[in-house]
Every structure is written in structure tokens, then in C-alpha cells.
VMD Tcl script that builds the backbone (N, CA, C; Angstrom):
set m [mol new atoms 357]
animate dup $m
set s [atomselect $m all]
$s set {name element resname resid chain x y z} {
  {N N UNK 1 A 7.222 13.995 -19.152}
  {CA C UNK 1 A 6.481 13.211 -17.933}
  {C C UNK 1 A 5.659 12.311 -18.130}
  {N N UNK 2 A 5.481 11.487 -17.162}
  {CA C UNK 2 A 4.592 10.468 -17.354}
  {C C UNK 2 A 3.274 10.750 -17.163}
  {N N UNK 3 A 2.385 9.833 -17.875}
  {CA C UNK 3 A 1.022 10.051 -17.818}
  {C C UNK 3 A 0.380 8.955 -16.866}
  {N N UNK 4 A -0.834 9.248 -16.671}
  {CA C UNK 4 A -1.179 8.058 -15.616}
  {C C UNK 4 A -2.808 7.786 -16.231}
  {N N UNK 5 A -3.263 6.559 -16.265}
  {CA C UNK 5 A -4.582 6.415 -16.236}
  {C C UNK 5 A -5.006 5.690 -14.945}
  {N N UNK 6 A -5.985 6.101 -14.080}
  {CA C UNK 6 A -5.987 5.704 -12.726}
  {C C UNK 6 A -7.576 5.087 -12.876}
  {N N UNK 7 A -8.185 3.971 -11.730}
  {CA C UNK 7 A -9.224 3.516 -12.117}
  {C C UNK 7 A -9.589 3.153 -10.611}
  {N N UNK 8 A -11.034 3.110 -9.905}
  {CA C UNK 8 A -11.137 2.891 -8.808}
  {C C UNK 8 A -12.664 2.004 -9.278}
  {N N UNK 9 A -12.691 0.764 -8.373}
  {CA C UNK 9 A -14.065 -0.087 -8.634}
  {C C UNK 9 A -14.392 -0.915 -7.246}
  {N N UNK 10 A -15.505 -1.271 -7.299}
  {CA C UNK 10 A -16.037 -1.975 -6.019}
  {C C UNK 10 A -16.113 -3.431 -6.589}
  {N N UNK 11 A -15.337 -4.385 -5.857}
  {CA C UNK 11 A -15.295 -5.716 -6.220}
  {C C UNK 11 A -15.914 -6.631 -4.904}
  {N N UNK 12 A -16.608 -7.574 -5.451}
  {CA C UNK 12 A -17.486 -8.404 -4.637}
  {C C UNK 12 A -16.081 -9.296 -4.031}
  {N N UNK 13 A -16.096 -9.360 -2.462}
  {CA C UNK 13 A -15.095 -10.122 -2.251}
  {C C UNK 13 A -15.098 -11.700 -2.327}
  {N N UNK 14 A -16.485 -12.107 -3.025}
  {CA C UNK 14 A -16.260 -13.452 -3.301}
  {C C UNK 14 A -15.573 -13.689 -4.633}
  {N N UNK 15 A -15.546 -12.470 -5.425}
  {CA C UNK 15 A -14.719 -12.341 -6.811}
  {C C UNK 15 A -13.563 -12.428 -6.870}
  {N N UNK 16 A -12.850 -12.239 -5.948}
  {CA C UNK 16 A -11.451 -11.665 -5.643}
  {C C UNK 16 A -10.548 -12.582 -6.873}
  {N N UNK 17 A -10.693 -13.913 -6.465}
  {CA C UNK 17 A -9.780 -14.586 -7.262}
  {C C UNK 17 A -9.985 -14.392 -8.927}
  {N N UNK 18 A -11.300 -14.286 -9.236}
  {CA C UNK 18 A -11.621 -14.354 -10.439}
  {C C UNK 18 A -11.161 -12.858 -11.159}
  {N N UNK 19 A -11.335 -11.883 -10.239}
  {CA C UNK 19 A -10.521 -10.638 -10.739}
  {C C UNK 19 A -9.284 -10.592 -10.778}
  {N N UNK 20 A -8.809 -11.196 -9.973}
  {CA C UNK 20 A -7.149 -11.112 -10.117}
  {C C UNK 20 A -6.770 -11.867 -11.091}
  {N N UNK 21 A -7.302 -12.909 -11.793}
  {CA C UNK 21 A -6.853 -13.626 -12.803}
  {C C UNK 21 A -7.221 -12.642 -14.149}
  {N N UNK 22 A -8.137 -12.027 -14.062}
  {CA C UNK 22 A -8.617 -10.924 -15.129}
  {C C UNK 22 A -7.576 -9.616 -15.217}
  {N N UNK 23 A -7.429 -9.279 -13.859}
  {CA C UNK 23 A -6.267 -8.126 -13.654}
  {C C UNK 23 A -5.123 -8.546 -14.584}
  {N N UNK 24 A -4.425 -9.796 -14.176}
  {CA C UNK 24 A -3.297 -10.323 -14.534}
  {C C UNK 24 A -3.119 -10.245 -15.754}
  {N N UNK 25 A -4.089 -10.975 -16.712}
  {CA C UNK 25 A -4.205 -10.823 -17.947}
  {C C UNK 25 A -4.185 -9.458 -18.505}
  {N N UNK 26 A -5.104 -8.638 -17.925}
  {CA C UNK 26 A -5.216 -7.352 -18.622}
  {C C UNK 26 A -3.671 -6.636 -18.510}
  {N N UNK 27 A -3.564 -6.735 -17.543}
  {CA C UNK 27 A -2.059 -5.937 -17.027}
  {C C UNK 27 A -0.914 -6.371 -18.276}
  {N N UNK 28 A -0.839 -8.069 -18.332}
  {CA C UNK 28 A 0.204 -8.321 -19.251}
  {C C UNK 28 A -0.180 -7.771 -20.493}
  {N N UNK 29 A -1.440 -7.618 -20.798}
  {CA C UNK 29 A -1.747 -7.137 -22.364}
  {C C UNK 29 A -1.276 -5.664 -22.282}
  {N N UNK 30 A -1.719 -4.962 -21.301}
  {CA C UNK 30 A -1.166 -3.579 -21.288}
  {C C UNK 30 A 0.296 -3.274 -21.545}
  {N N UNK 31 A 1.000 -4.036 -20.838}
  {CA C UNK 31 A 2.417 -4.166 -20.638}
  {C C UNK 31 A 3.223 -4.461 -22.266}
  {N N UNK 32 A 2.342 -5.402 -22.642}
  {CA C UNK 32 A 2.954 -5.854 -23.695}
  {C C UNK 32 A 2.744 -4.796 -25.228}
  {N N UNK 33 A 1.844 -4.162 -24.887}
  {CA C UNK 33 A 1.380 -3.063 -25.991}
  {C C UNK 33 A 1.946 -1.656 -25.517}
  {N N UNK 34 A 2.934 -1.646 -24.635}
  {CA C UNK 34 A 3.245 -0.287 -24.307}
  {C C UNK 34 A 3.498 0.205 -23.190}
  {N N UNK 35 A 2.477 -0.155 -22.080}
  {CA C UNK 35 A 2.177 0.556 -20.809}
  {C C UNK 35 A 3.629 0.186 -20.024}
  {N N UNK 36 A 4.099 1.560 -19.535}
  {CA C UNK 36 A 5.200 1.312 -18.826}
  {C C UNK 36 A 5.282 0.585 -17.373}
  {N N UNK 37 A 3.990 0.633 -16.609}
  {CA C UNK 37 A 3.788 -0.001 -15.501}
  {C C UNK 37 A 2.188 -0.275 -15.441}
  {N N UNK 38 A 1.933 -1.041 -14.837}
  {CA C UNK 38 A 0.442 -1.407 -14.396}
  {C C UNK 38 A 0.268 -2.095 -13.243}
  {N N UNK 39 A -0.565 -1.566 -12.328}
  {CA C UNK 39 A -0.731 -2.020 -10.838}
  {C C UNK 39 A -2.064 -2.115 -10.358}
  {N N UNK 40 A -2.241 -2.930 -9.900}
  {CA C UNK 40 A -3.734 -2.946 -8.954}
  {C C UNK 40 A -3.651 -3.343 -7.493}
  {N N UNK 41 A -4.443 -2.495 -6.432}
  {CA C UNK 41 A -4.037 -2.596 -5.138}
  {C C UNK 41 A -5.547 -3.143 -4.811}
  {N N UNK 42 A -5.530 -3.455 -3.645}
  {CA C UNK 42 A -6.937 -3.921 -2.840}
  {C C UNK 42 A -6.906 -3.282 -1.327}
  {N N UNK 43 A -8.051 -2.842 -1.366}
  {CA C UNK 43 A -8.376 -2.060 0.080}
  {C C UNK 43 A -7.675 -2.695 1.393}
  {N N UNK 44 A -6.962 -2.017 2.028}
  {CA C UNK 44 A -6.612 -2.489 3.443}
  {C C UNK 44 A -6.974 -1.586 4.396}
  {N N UNK 45 A -6.991 -0.223 4.078}
  {CA C UNK 45 A -7.290 0.601 5.417}
  {C C UNK 45 A -8.015 1.881 4.743}
  {N N UNK 46 A -9.362 1.788 4.378}
  {CA C UNK 46 A -9.855 2.568 3.714}
  {C C UNK 46 A -11.362 2.698 4.454}
  {N N UNK 47 A -11.521 3.384 5.387}
  {CA C UNK 47 A -12.881 3.512 6.249}
  {C C UNK 47 A -13.698 4.385 5.319}
  {N N UNK 48 A -14.771 4.354 5.668}
  {CA C UNK 48 A -16.091 5.400 5.049}
  {C C UNK 48 A -15.834 6.795 5.964}
  {N N UNK 49 A -15.664 7.692 5.178}
  {CA C UNK 49 A -15.382 8.978 5.495}
  {C C UNK 49 A -16.889 9.765 6.162}
  {N N UNK 50 A -16.642 10.836 6.684}
  {CA C UNK 50 A -18.166 11.514 6.740}
  {C C UNK 50 A -18.476 11.973 5.780}
  {N N UNK 51 A -17.595 12.772 5.038}
  {CA C UNK 51 A -17.973 13.499 3.522}
  {C C UNK 51 A -17.759 12.722 2.438}
  {N N UNK 52 A -16.537 12.082 2.314}
  {CA C UNK 52 A -16.198 11.278 1.054}
  {C C UNK 52 A -15.044 10.350 1.668}
  {N N UNK 53 A -14.949 9.231 0.742}
  {CA C UNK 53 A -13.885 8.277 1.008}
  {C C UNK 53 A -14.153 7.411 -0.176}
  {N N UNK 54 A -13.114 6.583 -0.379}
  {CA C UNK 54 A -13.112 5.507 -1.187}
  {C C UNK 54 A -14.114 4.525 -1.326}
  {N N UNK 55 A -14.599 3.848 -0.153}
  {CA C UNK 55 A -15.833 3.082 -0.208}
  {C C UNK 55 A -17.190 4.155 -0.805}
  {N N UNK 56 A -17.059 5.329 -0.177}
  {CA C UNK 56 A -18.336 6.177 -0.657}
  {C C UNK 56 A -18.181 6.416 -2.075}
  {N N UNK 57 A -16.921 6.981 -2.681}
  {CA C UNK 57 A -16.856 6.827 -4.140}
  {C C UNK 57 A -17.335 5.972 -5.093}
  {N N UNK 58 A -17.567 4.610 -4.694}
  {CA C UNK 58 A -17.900 3.719 -5.366}
  {C C UNK 58 A -19.178 2.962 -5.048}
  {N N UNK 59 A -19.795 3.592 -3.978}
  {CA C UNK 59 A -21.095 2.992 -3.232}
  {C C UNK 59 A -20.907 1.698 -2.920}
  {N N UNK 60 A -19.705 1.313 -2.205}
  {CA C UNK 60 A -19.289 0.267 -1.752}
  {C C UNK 60 A -20.661 -0.419 -0.839}
  {N N UNK 61 A -20.648 -1.812 -1.286}
  {CA C UNK 61 A -21.984 -2.505 -0.588}
  {C C UNK 61 A -21.399 -3.540 0.388}
  {N N UNK 62 A -22.218 -4.043 1.233}
  {CA C UNK 62 A -21.824 -5.303 2.106}
  {C C UNK 62 A -21.218 -6.408 1.193}
  {N N UNK 63 A -20.225 -6.813 1.424}
  {CA C UNK 63 A -19.350 -7.854 0.813}
  {C C UNK 63 A -18.844 -7.600 -0.440}
  {N N UNK 64 A -18.180 -6.238 -0.377}
  {CA C UNK 64 A -17.505 -5.688 -1.448}
  {C C UNK 64 A -16.198 -5.286 -0.917}
  {N N UNK 65 A -14.959 -5.040 -1.615}
  {CA C UNK 65 A -13.709 -4.299 -1.345}
  {C C UNK 65 A -13.640 -3.141 -2.465}
  {N N UNK 66 A -12.831 -2.425 -2.144}
  {CA C UNK 66 A -12.123 -1.250 -3.207}
  {C C UNK 66 A -10.861 -1.906 -3.997}
  {N N UNK 67 A -10.943 -1.659 -5.178}
  {CA C UNK 67 A -9.530 -1.692 -6.087}
  {C C UNK 67 A -9.357 -0.644 -6.585}
  {N N UNK 68 A -7.841 -0.149 -6.414}
  {CA C UNK 68 A -7.079 1.066 -6.958}
  {C C UNK 68 A -6.304 0.420 -7.884}
  {N N UNK 69 A -6.240 1.156 -9.249}
  {CA C UNK 69 A -5.147 0.768 -10.202}
  {C C UNK 69 A -4.711 1.884 -11.269}
  {N N UNK 70 A -3.575 1.647 -11.443}
  {CA C UNK 70 A -3.220 2.468 -12.665}
  {C C UNK 70 A -2.397 2.024 -13.525}
  {N N UNK 71 A -2.199 2.438 -14.662}
  {CA C UNK 71 A -1.330 2.244 -15.775}
  {C C UNK 71 A -0.575 3.617 -16.278}
  {N N UNK 72 A 0.787 3.170 -16.234}
  {CA C UNK 72 A 1.670 4.439 -16.377}
  {C C UNK 72 A 2.166 4.525 -18.113}
  {N N UNK 73 A 2.258 5.746 -18.645}
  {CA C UNK 73 A 2.466 5.781 -19.938}
  {C C UNK 73 A 3.700 6.858 -20.095}
  {N N UNK 74 A 4.202 7.189 -21.176}
  {CA C UNK 74 A 5.245 8.063 -21.504}
  {C C UNK 74 A 4.713 9.493 -21.851}
  {N N UNK 75 A 3.227 9.640 -22.193}
  {CA C UNK 75 A 2.547 10.902 -22.381}
  {C C UNK 75 A 1.260 10.627 -22.637}
  {N N UNK 76 A 0.155 11.207 -22.856}
  {CA C UNK 76 A -1.113 11.050 -23.262}
  {C C UNK 76 A -0.938 10.290 -24.786}
  {N N UNK 77 A -0.479 11.067 -25.894}
  {CA C UNK 77 A -0.255 10.392 -26.835}
  {C C UNK 77 A 0.102 8.767 -26.985}
  {N N UNK 78 A 0.909 8.504 -26.140}
  {CA C UNK 78 A 1.496 7.102 -26.109}
  {C C UNK 78 A 0.381 6.453 -25.253}
  {N N UNK 79 A -0.277 7.112 -24.270}
  {CA C UNK 79 A -1.534 6.172 -23.553}
  {C C UNK 79 A -2.648 5.853 -24.623}
  {N N UNK 80 A -2.855 6.947 -25.570}
  {CA C UNK 80 A -3.803 6.691 -26.702}
  {C C UNK 80 A -3.674 5.583 -27.488}
  {N N UNK 81 A -2.218 5.811 -27.860}
  {CA C UNK 81 A -1.881 4.644 -28.756}
  {C C UNK 81 A -1.954 3.360 -28.387}
  {N N UNK 82 A -1.539 3.155 -27.003}
  {CA C UNK 82 A -1.199 1.582 -26.201}
  {C C UNK 82 A -2.800 1.358 -26.017}
  {N N UNK 83 A -3.786 2.259 -25.738}
  {CA C UNK 83 A -5.173 1.912 -25.296}
  {C C UNK 83 A -5.723 1.440 -26.529}
  {N N UNK 84 A -5.589 2.240 -27.862}
  {CA C UNK 84 A -6.124 1.347 -28.968}
  {C C UNK 84 A -6.088 0.201 -29.487}
  {N N UNK 85 A -4.330 -0.189 -29.174}
  {CA C UNK 85 A -3.991 -1.365 -29.258}
  {C C UNK 85 A -4.747 -2.453 -28.491}
  {N N UNK 86 A -4.800 -2.090 -27.072}
  {CA C UNK 86 A -5.347 -2.918 -25.936}
  {C C UNK 86 A -6.771 -3.203 -26.387}
  {N N UNK 87 A -7.773 -2.284 -26.545}
  {CA C UNK 87 A -9.106 -2.476 -26.851}
  {C C UNK 87 A -9.401 -3.338 -28.180}
  {N N UNK 88 A -8.387 -3.675 -28.901}
  {CA C UNK 88 A -8.604 -4.566 -29.956}
  {C C UNK 88 A -8.063 -5.636 -30.062}
  {N N UNK 89 A -7.316 -5.997 -28.810}
  {CA C UNK 89 A -6.596 -7.433 -28.410}
  {C C UNK 89 A -7.686 -8.377 -28.070}
  {N N UNK 90 A -7.670 -9.083 -28.862}
  {CA C UNK 90 A -8.886 -10.470 -28.687}
  {C C UNK 90 A -8.640 -11.148 -27.580}
  {N N UNK 91 A -7.528 -11.093 -26.614}
  {CA C UNK 91 A -7.511 -11.650 -25.237}
  {C C UNK 91 A -8.421 -11.142 -24.270}
  {N N UNK 92 A -8.739 -10.034 -24.493}
  {CA C UNK 92 A -9.739 -9.198 -23.630}
  {C C UNK 92 A -10.954 -9.129 -24.225}
  {N N UNK 93 A -11.351 -9.691 -25.150}
  {CA C UNK 93 A -12.768 -9.421 -25.965}
  {C C UNK 93 A -13.835 -10.013 -24.886}
  {N N UNK 94 A -13.435 -10.970 -24.122}
  {CA C UNK 94 A -14.747 -11.392 -23.183}
  {C C UNK 94 A -14.903 -10.713 -21.850}
  {N N UNK 95 A -13.683 -9.808 -21.716}
  {CA C UNK 95 A -13.983 -8.827 -20.361}
  {C C UNK 95 A -14.640 -7.418 -20.865}
  {N N UNK 96 A -14.698 -7.276 -22.284}
  {CA C UNK 96 A -15.127 -5.944 -22.746}
  {C C UNK 96 A -16.787 -6.251 -22.771}
  {N N UNK 97 A -17.223 -7.232 -22.978}
  {CA C UNK 97 A -18.708 -7.530 -22.943}
  {C C UNK 97 A -19.425 -7.234 -21.906}
  {N N UNK 98 A -20.612 -6.920 -22.116}
  {CA C UNK 98 A -21.355 -6.733 -20.744}
  {C C UNK 98 A -21.396 -8.037 -20.024}
  {N N UNK 99 A -20.954 -7.886 -18.712}
  {CA C UNK 99 A -21.110 -8.966 -17.599}
  {C C UNK 99 A -19.617 -9.658 -17.578}
  {N N UNK 100 A -18.708 -8.966 -18.545}
  {CA C UNK 100 A -17.430 -9.598 -18.758}
  {C C UNK 100 A -16.454 -9.509 -17.460}
  {N N UNK 101 A -16.721 -8.698 -16.545}
  {CA C UNK 101 A -16.073 -8.499 -15.371}
  {C C UNK 101 A -17.132 -8.666 -14.119}
  {N N UNK 102 A -16.399 -9.246 -13.085}
  {CA C UNK 102 A -17.310 -9.470 -11.906}
  {C C UNK 102 A -17.317 -8.168 -10.882}
  {N N UNK 103 A -17.704 -7.245 -11.689}
  {CA C UNK 103 A -17.948 -5.981 -10.550}
  {C C UNK 103 A -18.934 -5.017 -11.483}
  {N N UNK 104 A -19.653 -4.224 -10.754}
  {CA C UNK 104 A -20.656 -3.060 -11.248}
  {C C UNK 104 A -19.853 -1.948 -11.948}
  {N N UNK 105 A -19.692 -2.165 -13.294}
  {CA C UNK 105 A -19.032 -1.089 -13.870}
  {C C UNK 105 A -19.903 0.122 -13.916}
  {N N UNK 106 A -20.881 0.230 -13.450}
  {CA C UNK 106 A -21.572 1.397 -13.358}
  {C C UNK 106 A -20.988 2.346 -12.128}
  {N N UNK 107 A -20.477 1.497 -11.147}
  {CA C UNK 107 A -20.042 2.411 -9.789}
  {C C UNK 107 A -18.381 2.496 -9.861}
  {N N UNK 108 A -17.857 2.200 -11.091}
  {CA C UNK 108 A -16.511 2.177 -11.236}
  {C C UNK 108 A -16.192 3.796 -11.849}
  {N N UNK 109 A -14.961 4.408 -11.376}
  {CA C UNK 109 A -14.521 5.608 -11.967}
  {C C UNK 109 A -13.386 5.652 -12.413}
  {N N UNK 110 A -12.949 6.184 -13.406}
  {CA C UNK 110 A -11.292 6.350 -13.950}
  {C C UNK 110 A -11.132 7.680 -14.804}
  {N N UNK 111 A -9.813 8.009 -15.064}
  {CA C UNK 111 A -9.502 9.073 -15.872}
  {C C UNK 111 A -8.262 8.942 -16.125}
  {N N UNK 112 A -7.621 10.021 -17.016}
  {CA C UNK 112 A -6.202 10.152 -17.129}
  {C C UNK 112 A -5.556 11.425 -16.568}
  {N N UNK 113 A -4.391 11.368 -16.196}
  {CA C UNK 113 A -3.688 12.279 -15.422}
  {C C UNK 113 A -2.347 12.764 -15.816}
  {N N UNK 114 A -1.971 13.718 -16.061}
  {CA C UNK 114 A -0.890 14.622 -16.562}
  {C C UNK 114 A -0.014 14.599 -15.165}
  {N N UNK 115 A 1.198 14.160 -14.953}
  {CA C UNK 115 A 2.261 14.510 -13.851}
  {C C UNK 115 A 2.110 15.986 -13.290}
  {N N UNK 116 A 1.732 16.158 -12.150}
  {CA C UNK 116 A 1.719 17.467 -11.553}
  {C C UNK 116 A 2.901 17.746 -10.567}
  {N N UNK 117 A 3.366 16.867 -9.784}
  {CA C UNK 117 A 4.623 16.688 -8.883}
  {C C UNK 117 A 5.272 15.493 -9.070}
  {N N UNK 118 A 6.689 15.567 -9.176}
  {CA C UNK 118 A 7.698 14.242 -9.313}
  {C C UNK 118 A 8.635 14.560 -8.375}
  {N N UNK 119 A 8.769 13.682 -7.551}
  {CA C UNK 119 A 10.100 13.956 -6.732}
  {C C UNK 119 A 11.019 12.938 -6.802}
}
mol reanalyze $m
mol bondsrecalc $m
mol representation Tube
mol addrep $m
């Protein structure tokens, strides 16, 4: 069954196009190195909740929106092999440096997930 890396991040709305270009490059690199799928979505209907919500999860500030993304792999072992190649790909070197992405990485969260239900 598939394995997924997911992440959520706060993106300044003034940086949407800059980030889109970076996400397109990153997605192409992940796919080239073996990811089965790479997708990113921008918030459309994500109101702040009373106790928890996507905006609260990233401590969303005025002038920001939420990005939800994931990459799909065959298995965790496949993910680990793909990510090892991705992390050493020189096309992403600038993004891997401090300040290389147009969002606050300290408010981003991510993780790997095994398939639980597949219909």
C-alpha cells in the first residue's frame, strides 16, 4: 500500500507566485526521483476553528494563507530512498538554505503516513 509524506505551511499571499515556481520545481524533482505523485493545494475554505483548524495549526497571520501538500510513494522504504536522492539534488540546494523559501519554516508541520483505509 502507498505511503504519503504530508505537510502544511503558512504562505504569505504576497509570495504565492514565488512559492508556486518553487513548488513546481520541487514536485518535478520529487517525481523524477521516483515519487508516484506530488500535489499542493492552497486554502479555499479553511475557517479558524474554536479549538483547532488549519489556520491555527500554522499560527496563520494577517496576509497569509495555508498550503496543504503531499507526495505519494510505494512504501516507507521507497520514500526514504526517494528523499535521499531529492535532498542531494543540486536544483533544490537554494531552497534548502536558511531563507530559501518564502514562508516561516518554524510554523510548517509534516510527517509520513502509512495507508490506513483505501477505498
